[in-house]
Biopython code that builds the backbone (N, CA, C, O; Angstrom):
import numpy as np
from Bio.PDB.StructureBuilder import StructureBuilder

atoms = [
    (1, "GLY", "N", (-5.198, -8.018, -13.266)),
    (1, "GLY", "CA", (-4.439, -6.377, -12.114)),
    (1, "GLY", "C", (-4.368, -5.263, -12.598)),
    (1, "GLY", "O", (-4.543, -5.004, -13.789)),
    (2, "VAL", "N", (-4.065, -4.372, -11.601)),
    (2, "VAL", "CA", (-4.740, -2.924, -11.632)),
    (2, "VAL", "C", (-3.228, -2.466, -11.825)),
    (2, "VAL", "O", (-3.304, -1.547, -12.641)),
    (3, "GLY", "N", (-2.099, -2.619, -11.535)),
    (3, "GLY", "CA", (-1.208, -1.944, -12.282)),
    (3, "GLY", "C", (-0.374, -1.398, -10.944)),
    (3, "GLY", "O", (-0.970, -1.017, -9.937)),
    (4, "SER", "N", (0.752, -1.407, -11.031)),
    (4, "SER", "CA", (1.807, -0.796, -9.736)),
    (4, "SER", "C", (1.373, -0.246, -9.248)),
    (4, "SER", "O", (0.986, -0.368, -8.085)),
    (5, "GLY", "N", (1.224, 0.967, -10.288)),
    (5, "GLY", "CA", (1.063, 2.109, -9.598)),
    (5, "GLY", "C", (0.375, 1.805, -7.422)),
    (5, "GLY", "O", (0.671, 1.808, -6.227)),
    (6, "LYS", "N", (-1.168, 1.507, -8.989)),
    (6, "LYS", "CA", (-2.436, 0.949, -7.377)),
    (6, "LYS", "C", (-2.284, -0.181, -6.868)),
    (6, "LYS", "O", (-3.386, -0.677, -6.632)),
    (7, "GLY", "N", (-1.371, -0.890, -6.558)),
    (7, "GLY", "CA", (-0.845, -1.488, -5.934)),
    (7, "GLY", "C", (-0.186, -1.421, -5.124)),
    (7, "GLY", "O", (-0.068, -2.341, -4.315)),
    (8, "LYS", "N", (0.438, -0.378, -5.056)),
    (8, "LYS", "CA", (1.754, 0.612, -3.743)),
    (8, "LYS", "C", (0.654, 1.476, -3.431)),
    (8, "LYS", "O", (1.045, 2.141, -2.472)),
    (9, "LEU", "N", (0.189, 1.613, -3.549)),
    (9, "LEU", "CA", (-1.153, 3.080, -3.341)),
    (9, "LEU", "C", (-1.943, 2.108, -2.113)),
    (9, "LEU", "O", (-1.999, 2.415, -0.923)),
    (10, "ALA", "N", (-2.415, 1.106, -2.617)),
    (10, "ALA", "CA", (-3.267, 0.276, -1.579)),
    (10, "ALA", "C", (-2.801, -0.192, -0.558)),
    (10, "ALA", "O", (-3.265, -0.250, 0.581)),
    (11, "PHE", "N", (-1.735, -0.578, -1.035)),
    (11, "PHE", "CA", (-0.644, -1.448, 0.853)),
    (11, "PHE", "C", (-0.531, 0.125, 1.286)),
    (11, "PHE", "O", (-1.057, 0.670, 2.257)),
    (12, "LEU", "N", (0.224, 0.636, 0.382)),
    (12, "LEU", "CA", (1.191, 2.120, 1.692)),
    (12, "LEU", "C", (-0.477, 2.607, 2.557)),
    (12, "LEU", "O", (-0.642, 2.654, 3.776)),
    (13, "ASN", "N", (-1.385, 2.872, 1.628)),
    (13, "ASN", "CA", (-2.168, 3.507, 2.174)),
    (13, "ASN", "C", (-3.772, 2.317, 2.970)),
    (13, "ASN", "O", (-4.859, 2.590, 3.479)),
    (14, "ASN", "N", (-3.239, 1.397, 2.743)),
    (14, "ASN", "CA", (-4.853, 0.958, 3.651)),
    (14, "ASN", "C", (-5.819, 0.868, 3.154)),
    (14, "ASN", "O", (-6.834, 0.692, 3.828)),
    (15, "ASP", "N", (-5.871, 0.975, 1.500)),
    (15, "ASP", "CA", (-7.159, 1.644, 0.340)),
    (15, "ASP", "C", (-7.076, 0.417, -0.383)),
    (15, "ASP", "O", (-6.221, 0.172, -1.234)),
    (16, "TYR", "N", (-8.225, -0.541, 0.077)),
    (16, "TYR", "CA", (-8.283, -1.482, -0.867)),
    (16, "TYR", "C", (-9.707, -1.595, -2.863)),
    (16, "TYR", "O", (-10.121, -2.461, -3.634)),
    (17, "SER", "N", (-9.820, -0.045, -2.663)),
    (17, "SER", "CA", (-10.744, 0.205, -2.769)),
    (17, "SER", "C", (-9.699, 0.519, -4.525)),
    (17, "SER", "O", (-10.143, 0.513, -5.673)),
    (18, "GLN", "N", (-8.611, 0.699, -4.155)),
    (18, "GLN", "CA", (-7.937, 0.760, -5.663)),
    (18, "GLN", "C", (-7.582, -0.639, -6.409)),
    (18, "GLN", "O", (-6.848, -0.684, -7.396)),
    (19, "PHE", "N", (-8.270, -1.915, -5.745)),
    (19, "PHE", "CA", (-8.254, -2.833, -6.670)),
    (19, "PHE", "C", (-9.274, -2.694, -7.065)),
    (19, "PHE", "O", (-9.388, -3.196, -8.183)),
    (20, "GLY", "N", (-10.611, -1.992, -6.506)),
    (20, "GLY", "CA", (-12.025, -2.571, -7.513)),
    (20, "GLY", "C", (-12.995, -1.804, -6.229)),
    (20, "GLY", "O", (-12.458, -0.785, -5.793)),
    (21, "THR", "N", (-14.146, -2.112, -5.674)),
    (21, "THR", "CA", (-15.050, -1.858, -4.704)),
    (21, "THR", "C", (-14.681, -2.933, -3.854)),
    (21, "THR", "O", (-14.272, -4.053, -4.161)),
    (22, "GLY", "N", (-14.978, -2.196, -2.230)),
    (22, "GLY", "CA", (-14.892, -3.198, -1.689)),
    (22, "GLY", "C", (-14.412, -2.632, -0.696)),
    (22, "GLY", "O", (-14.247, -1.463, -1.043)),
    (23, "THR", "N", (-14.013, -2.787, 0.569)),
    (23, "THR", "CA", (-14.115, -2.187, 1.648)),
    (23, "THR", "C", (-12.410, -3.062, 2.859)),
    (23, "THR", "O", (-11.853, -2.405, 3.739)),
    (24, "LYS", "N", (-12.092, -4.219, 2.574)),
    (24, "LYS", "CA", (-11.455, -5.015, 3.025)),
    (24, "LYS", "C", (-9.800, -4.314, 3.487)),
    (24, "LYS", "O", (-9.245, -3.270, 3.144)),
    (25, "ASN", "N", (-9.494, -5.130, 4.152)),
    (25, "ASN", "CA", (-8.110, -4.200, 4.181)),
    (25, "ASN", "C", (-6.429, -4.804, 3.501)),
    (25, "ASN", "O", (-5.982, -5.951, 3.502)),
    (26, "VAL", "N", (-6.003, -3.924, 3.140)),
    (26, "VAL", "CA", (-4.739, -4.440, 2.816)),
    (26, "VAL", "C", (-3.856, -5.151, 3.530)),
    (26, "VAL", "O", (-3.716, -4.687, 4.661)),
    (27, "HIS", "N", (-3.098, -6.258, 3.265)),
    (27, "HIS", "CA", (-2.047, -6.953, 4.262)),
    (27, "HIS", "C", (-1.048, -6.936, 3.178)),
    (27, "HIS", "O", (0.070, -7.268, 3.570)),
    (28, "TRP", "N", (-1.139, -6.620, 1.828)),
    (28, "TRP", "CA", (0.290, -7.586, 0.867)),
    (28, "TRP", "C", (-0.217, -7.225, -0.105)),
    (28, "TRP", "O", (-1.436, -7.393, -0.148)),
    (29, "ALA", "N", (0.540, -6.495, -1.461)),
    (29, "ALA", "CA", (0.404, -6.452, -2.905)),
    (29, "ALA", "C", (1.702, -6.517, -3.300)),
    (29, "ALA", "O", (2.735, -6.032, -2.837)),
    (30, "GLY", "N", (1.416, -7.345, -4.428)),
    (30, "GLY", "CA", (2.606, -7.470, -5.228)),
    (30, "GLY", "C", (2.140, -6.538, -6.533)),
    (30, "GLY", "O", (1.072, -6.375, -7.124)),
    (31, "SER", "N", (3.918, -5.844, -6.725)),
    (31, "SER", "CA", (3.911, -5.308, -7.545)),
    (31, "SER", "C", (5.484, -5.029, -8.287)),
    (31, "SER", "O", (6.218, -4.455, -7.482)),
    (32, "ASP", "N", (5.849, -5.175, -9.008)),
    (32, "ASP", "CA", (6.957, -5.022, -10.159)),
    (32, "ASP", "C", (7.680, -3.991, -9.999)),
    (32, "ASP", "O", (8.709, -3.733, -10.624)),
    (33, "SER", "N", (7.170, -3.343, -9.144)),
    (33, "SER", "CA", (7.430, -1.818, -8.743)),
    (33, "SER", "C", (8.102, -1.630, -7.216)),
    (33, "SER", "O", (7.291, -1.640, -6.291)),
    (34, "LYS", "N", (9.292, -1.487, -6.933)),
    (34, "LYS", "CA", (9.805, -1.598, -5.765)),
    (34, "LYS", "C", (9.212, -0.330, -5.149)),
    (34, "LYS", "O", (8.689, 0.471, -5.924)),
    (35, "LEU", "N", (9.230, -0.134, -4.202)),
    (35, "LEU", "CA", (8.706, 0.657, -2.660)),
    (35, "LEU", "C", (10.597, 1.618, -2.967)),
    (35, "LEU", "O", (11.733, 1.147, -2.921)),
    (36, "THR", "N", (10.193, 2.778, -3.202)),
    (36, "THR", "CA", (11.220, 3.569, -2.798)),
    (36, "THR", "C", (11.419, 3.964, -1.374)),
    (36, "THR", "O", (10.732, 3.646, -0.403)),
    (37, "SER", "N", (12.925, 5.030, -1.447)),
    (37, "SER", "CA", (12.859, 5.143, 0.428)),
    (37, "SER", "C", (12.025, 6.341, 0.693)),
    (37, "SER", "O", (11.464, 6.458, 1.783)),
    (38, "THR", "N", (11.898, 7.310, -0.312)),
    (38, "THR", "CA", (10.523, 8.172, -0.022)),
    (38, "THR", "C", (9.350, 7.742, 1.082)),
    (38, "THR", "O", (8.968, 8.142, 2.182)),
    (39, "GLU", "N", (8.878, 6.289, -0.227)),
    (39, "GLU", "CA", (7.472, 6.028, -0.037)),
    (39, "GLU", "C", (8.052, 4.875, 1.841)),
    (39, "GLU", "O", (7.592, 5.145, 2.951)),
    (40, "LEU", "N", (8.723, 4.125, 1.655)),
    (40, "LEU", "CA", (9.259, 3.463, 2.624)),
    (40, "LEU", "C", (9.571, 4.387, 4.501)),
    (40, "LEU", "O", (9.251, 3.954, 5.608)),
    (41, "SER", "N", (10.325, 5.784, 4.119)),
    (41, "SER", "CA", (10.281, 5.964, 5.103)),
    (41, "SER", "C", (8.721, 6.951, 5.700)),
    (41, "SER", "O", (8.318, 7.085, 6.856)),
    (42, "THR", "N", (8.149, 7.488, 4.436)),
    (42, "THR", "CA", (6.397, 7.853, 4.749)),
    (42, "THR", "C", (5.686, 7.131, 5.981)),
    (42, "THR", "O", (5.281, 7.350, 7.122)),
    (43, "TYR", "N", (5.818, 5.929, 4.826)),
    (43, "TYR", "CA", (4.873, 4.864, 5.473)),
    (43, "TYR", "C", (5.329, 4.876, 7.091)),
    (43, "TYR", "O", (4.438, 5.213, 7.870)),
    (44, "ALA", "N", (6.806, 4.493, 7.739)),
    (44, "ALA", "CA", (7.017, 4.334, 8.687)),
    (44, "ALA", "C", (6.566, 5.432, 9.628)),
    (44, "ALA", "O", (5.858, 5.248, 10.618)),
    (45, "SER", "N", (6.967, 6.392, 9.289)),
    (45, "SER", "CA", (6.411, 7.555, 10.205)),
    (45, "SER", "C", (4.821, 8.163, 9.918)),
    (45, "SER", "O", (4.361, 8.992, 10.703)),
    (46, "THR", "N", (4.323, 7.869, 9.185)),
    (46, "THR", "CA", (2.456, 7.934, 9.588)),
    (46, "THR", "C", (2.329, 7.070, 9.619)),
    (46, "THR", "O", (1.732, 7.096, 10.695)),
    (47, "LYS", "N", (2.348, 5.401, 9.207)),
    (47, "LYS", "CA", (1.344, 4.241, 9.097)),
    (47, "LYS", "C", (1.768, 3.248, 9.996)),
    (47, "LYS", "O", (1.120, 2.378, 10.578)),
    (48, "GLN", "N", (2.839, 3.494, 10.009)),
    (48, "GLN", "CA", (3.865, 1.421, 11.130)),
    (48, "GLN", "C", (3.620, 1.766, 12.301)),
    (48, "GLN", "O", (3.878, 0.718, 12.894)),
    (49, "ALA", "N", (3.207, 2.712, 13.310)),
    (49, "ALA", "CA", (2.749, 2.296, 14.375)),
    (49, "ALA", "C", (1.531, 1.791, 14.884)),
    (49, "ALA", "O", (1.268, 1.083, 15.856)),
    (50, "ALA", "N", (0.734, 2.412, 13.848)),
    (50, "ALA", "CA", (-1.031, 1.941, 13.467)),
    (50, "ALA", "C", (-0.937, 0.442, 13.084)),
    (50, "ALA", "O", (-1.758, -0.318, 13.597)),
    (51, "TRP", "N", (-0.032, -0.038, 12.249)),
    (51, "TRP", "CA", (-0.051, -0.781, 11.281)),
    (51, "TRP", "C", (0.551, -1.929, 10.954)),
    (51, "TRP", "O", (0.185, -2.863, 10.241)),
    (52, "GLY", "N", (1.684, -1.703, 11.670)),
    (52, "GLY", "CA", (3.379, -2.545, 11.895)),
    (52, "GLY", "C", (3.826, -2.681, 10.263)),
    (52, "GLY", "O", (3.291, -2.481, 9.172)),
    (53, "LYS", "N", (5.202, -3.166, 10.798)),
    (53, "LYS", "CA", (5.617, -3.358, 9.462)),
    (53, "LYS", "C", (5.508, -4.437, 8.341)),
    (53, "LYS", "O", (6.026, -4.239, 7.242)),
]
sb = StructureBuilder()
sb.init_structure("model")
sb.init_model(0)
sb.init_chain("A")
sb.init_seg("    ")
for serial, (resi, resn, name, xyz) in enumerate(atoms, 1):
    if name == "N":
        sb.init_residue(resn, " ", resi, " ")
    sb.init_atom(name, np.array(xyz, "f"), 0.0, 1.0, " ", f" {name:<3s}", serial, name[0])
structure = sb.get_structure()
């Protein structure tokens, strides 16, 4: 694994490079660190319309 922080960054920013090399879309990521209310709010206001829930 790459660690909780990188997994959350990969998911919230659709940034597969957080997992290593590659250019795939990030559909989900497992983490032992739950998303904060700020992370969820930011995702909802900046990415949810284009990427969905």
